[in-house]
N, C-alpha and C positions, 0 to 999 in steps of 0.2 A: 175866705167861711167858707167848708167842705158840704154840698150839698147833697145829700146819697141820692142819684137818679130814680126814679119810678122803677117801679117792677111791672116784669115783666109776665107772659107767658108763652114768647119762642124761648128756645133752649139750648145753647151750645154747653155741651159736658166734657170738663178735660180733665185725663187722668194719664198722672206721670207718672214712672219707674222710679224712685229713690231708690241707687244705689242697687236694686237689681231689676230681674225678669217679672213683668209686669203680663197676667194674662187676660181674656176679653172678659170674662168673667164678673170684674169687680165694676166695668166700665156699663155693661149690661143691666149689673145690678142698679147703679147710681142712672142709667135711662128708669128702670123700672120704679123708681123713689123721688124721681122729677114726675115720671105718669101719671103719681099718687098723690103727688102736689098740685095738680093742676096742670103741667107746663108740657109743652109739644116740644119734644127734642126736635134740631134742624141739622145738628152736626154735632160732628165727635172732634179730638184735638186728642194727640196723643204724642208720647216725648220720654224721654230720659234723663234723668239728673244726676251727678253722684250724691248733691245734696239741694237742699231749697235754699233755694235765692233770698236772702235776709228782707229783699224791699217786695219783692214782686212774688216771691213763690218759683213761678216761673220764669227762666230767662229772658232779657230782650226780644230776640227772636222768636221766641214761642209766643212772646204777648204778642210779637206782630201777626204771628200764624193765624192765632185766636181773634184779635182785630180783623184783618181782612175774610174770614169767614164768619163770623158776625156781619161784617157788611155786606155781603154776598148772599148769605141765607137770609135778612133781616133779622135777625134775633137780639131782642132785645133784654137778655139775659145769660148769664155765665153761669156756669155750675161746675164748682170743681171739686175735685171726690180726693180732697184734704181736708184736715184743719189749717185755717187761716188766722196769723193773726191779726190782728186788730188794723196793725200798719199795713200787712200787707192787700189785706181789704183794701183798705180807703185808697193804697196808689194802683190799684188793679182798676181801681170804680174811675179813677182820673184817667189812665192810662186810655182804656178800654170804652168808656165814656156810655156802660152802662151797669147795672147792678149785677155787683157779684157775691154769688151764696159759696159757702163753703159744705162740706158735707153736714155739718153739725148744724148749722143752720135749715137744713133743709127738713132734714130730723125732725126738727122741734117746728117747724113751721108746721108737715105732715101730722105731727100729734096734736097740735093746736088744733088743727080744724077737726080730729076724731076723734076729741075725749068731750065725754056725753057728761059722766056722773062730775058730781060734787067732788071727786074725792082723785077721775084724774086730771080733771080740771086744776086743782089744788098741785098735782102733780108734776105739770105741764108749766106751769106759770113758777113754780120752785127750778126747776129745770132754765127756764128760758132766761130767769131774771141771776141764777151762777152765772151760764153764760153769759150774759151782757155787765159781769161786774168785773171781768174781765178783758172789757172794748172801752170804758169810758175813758180812757188818758187817751186813746185815738178817736172817738168821737167827739172830744172839746178842743183840738187842733187849732182851730180856730180863735180860739180866744187866748189871751195871753198867758202865762205863766212863767212870771220870770224869777228869781229868788235871785237872793241878797239881803235877806233880813227886810224890817220893818220898813213900812215906806215903797219898798220895792215888787213887792206882789202882786200880780196881777188879778182879774176877777174871776178868771177861771179857774185857777185854785177852790177862792171859793165854791165854785159850780161844780166843781168835780169833788169838793169833801160833803157838799147839799147829796149827791147825786148817789155818793156810796153811802150817806147815811138812811140813806131814804129804799134805799134795796137791803140792806143792811136790818131796816125796822121792818118791813115786809117779809124777809126770808125769816124772820123770828117767827112773826104770825104764821106764816105757811108752816113753817116744823111741827109751832106746838098745833097744830090742827089737826098734820096727818101723824103728833106723838098721839093725840084721842082716836082717830081713825084706827092705829096700830092695838095701842089697850082694846078695843074692843072687838078689834079680829080675835085678839088673844083670849078674850072671856069667849068670843064663839066658839074659837077650837078648842079650848079645854071642856066648853059643854059638850061639842060632840064627842069628845075622848072617853067622857065619863057615860055617855051613852053609848059608848062603842060604836059610833060610826065613822068606816074609814073616807078618810082624806084621799083622794086618786087624781093627783094636777096635772094636766097635759101642757106638756112648753114643746118647747121647738122651735127650729126656725120659722121667720115671718113669712107666711102664704106655704106652709107647710102641710093643713089642711086642718091647724085643730080643732077650728070651730065647726066647722062641716062633719068631723068624726064627733065632737062634741053635739049636735044637733043630731046626729044619727041616734046616738045613744041615749039621749036625754029626749026625744022630740022637743026637743025647742025651736026655736026659729031665732038664737042670735046670730045677726046681720056677718054673713059671708060671702066675700067675693074674692077673684081672682087677681089679688093687688095687695101690695105690702103694706104692713099695718092695717088691714082692714075691721080691725077691733081693738081697742085699749083697754076696756075696764075689764074688771073678770069676774067672770059670773059662776055664780058655785047653783048645782041644781041638783037633786037627789036622781040614782040611776039606780033602775031595780037589775040587781044580781042573783038570779036563781042559784039556792044553797048558799047564799053568801052573808056575811053581815051588812048591815047597810052599810050603800056608798054614795059616799058625797062626790060628786063631779066638778073640777074648778077648769076654766078656762081662761089662760093667762096670756098677755101681750105676749107678741112675736121676740123673738131676740134679732139679733142681727151683728155683721160681720163689724167690728169696730164700733158696734155700738159708743156712743158719746158715755161718758163717765157719771156726768151729771143726770142723764139718763136714767143711769140703774138708781146711782144715789137716790134719784128721788120718786122712784118708782118700787124703793124696798120694802116699802110697807106692803105691797099689792103682791110683788114679787115674795112675801113672807109666805105666803100660801104655799109656795113649790118647798122650803125649807120646811115649812112645819107638815107637810104632806106624809103618808103613812107610804106611798109608793108615789114616783116621779116617772109619767109616760112621755117618754124623750118621741113626738111626732117625728116621723122622719120624710122628706118629699125623695122617696125611690126614683121619679124621673128628672131628677135634679143634677143635670153631669157634675155638681161639686157638692156632692151629697157629703164628703168624706168633708172638705172644709165647713160647707155647713154647721155639720153634727159640732166639730172643734169648737167653734163660735160660741155655741150651746153650753157646752161643756166647760167651755173658760167664765161664761157668765155666772151657772150653779154654783163652780166654782165662789165665786166673786160674793156671789148670796149666800154661800152659808149651803147649799142644797145636795154640794157633789158627793155626800155621805147619805145621804137618803136614800130606798131602794128605789133600783133603778130595772125599767122595762120598755124595751124599745119598739115602734110601730112604724114598719115601712110601710108605709102611704101610697095610695095612686098607683097600684099596681095594675091598676085596667090601662096603663098610659106604658107600662113596662115588658107587660107579657107574663112578671112575677108566675107563680100560683099563689093562691090563700094557704095560708098554712101557719104553723108556728116552730119555732126553735130553740132547742134545749141546750144546757151545760152540761159537765159532764156529772154534777150532782142530779140532773134531771131536771132543773129548776127552767120554768118557760122565762128566756132572756127576750126571744122577739117575734114580732107574731107583723104578718104581711096580709095586707088587704085593702081594702078601700070606701076612703068614706062617702066617695060620692057614688058610687052603684051599691054599696052595705054589702058587696064578698069580703068572706072575711071576718066579721064585726061580728058575728059569732061565735067565733074563735078566740077573739079578743074577751069577751063577757067568759066567756068559760073559763080564760086564766083568770080574770079578775075572782073566779069561783075558787080558781085554785090557790089562790097567791088570798086570799081572806075565808075562809070558810066558817061557815054561821056553827055558832059555838050552841052544843046542845042547850036546851032550855033548864036541864037539870042544873046544869054549871053556872049559869047566870045564875040563878036561883040560890045557889052554894056561896056564890061573888057575894050577894045582895047582903046573906044572912052576916059573911064573916065582916064584912064592913062597919067600923064603929057607928 
């Protein structure tokens, strides 16, 4: 029987280049994720393989290297910056004699820690169950699963079927509850449109400063910290924009490179705020060395949720750390496409508010009256 080792707080992180070169940014991000989950990174292992090993993901020599580093550093946890199969995870834990976690499991753990609203907890549980359902076979290898017809089936077969049925039943319940949330969001969205309220969705890579900008613009106190996935739950607040239609600003969950598909699917109801918005504001960390790659990762998720056709404006945030001057950048038609600002200091935020006023100028009162009179 394979008992999983207990979890730990001192971690060795592993990042392998599979068939191509790998930069350090990905492993730095994994270290930040580990810190967000509460682990202290005490060692790193890198390497290159033409293809993942079916049994261990890394080769036997690399696993031995990880084991030696784990022993010398006193680590009790190994985190792979890759998606491991259930078999690979089990084999690695047996070889390393400690708990092994992959990138998807790490992100799910962070989400489970940070979810606060009932909706957020439902979404996280749904993603966890979707991930768990792919690992049931590996989890029951200590039970007999013989094949050969009547009288030859072991008890593990029945246990697996029972687990699958329980998970399927729970997933159905969670999807029904989240479906009701989606219906409620749709009603609220239609109400805002009838009231001519403009919805502006802040999106961006995790830790790009969305929540800090949200707090600056709405004078709210949404939790913001220098860590990945500081907030998960979508927050909507009215924002005062002089000379513009009423504006509601929404702060959404941050995106990430290689964000697990199960998470995107589970948070689809929340991310619908971006797909249904009048304007998507892509907040970019101007100080990030890999900001272009981060921006591309966000664009891929926006396309996946159907928000790639929504009108867009970019915000280059954290200019206080880069030396960039505050201001706006216009396209050939004169439309503001980018605003440079610092959400932390407030520099450039006035230009952003003016850009929203330019995008959503207030309709004259007589025009609104005429529209009301023409309504059936």
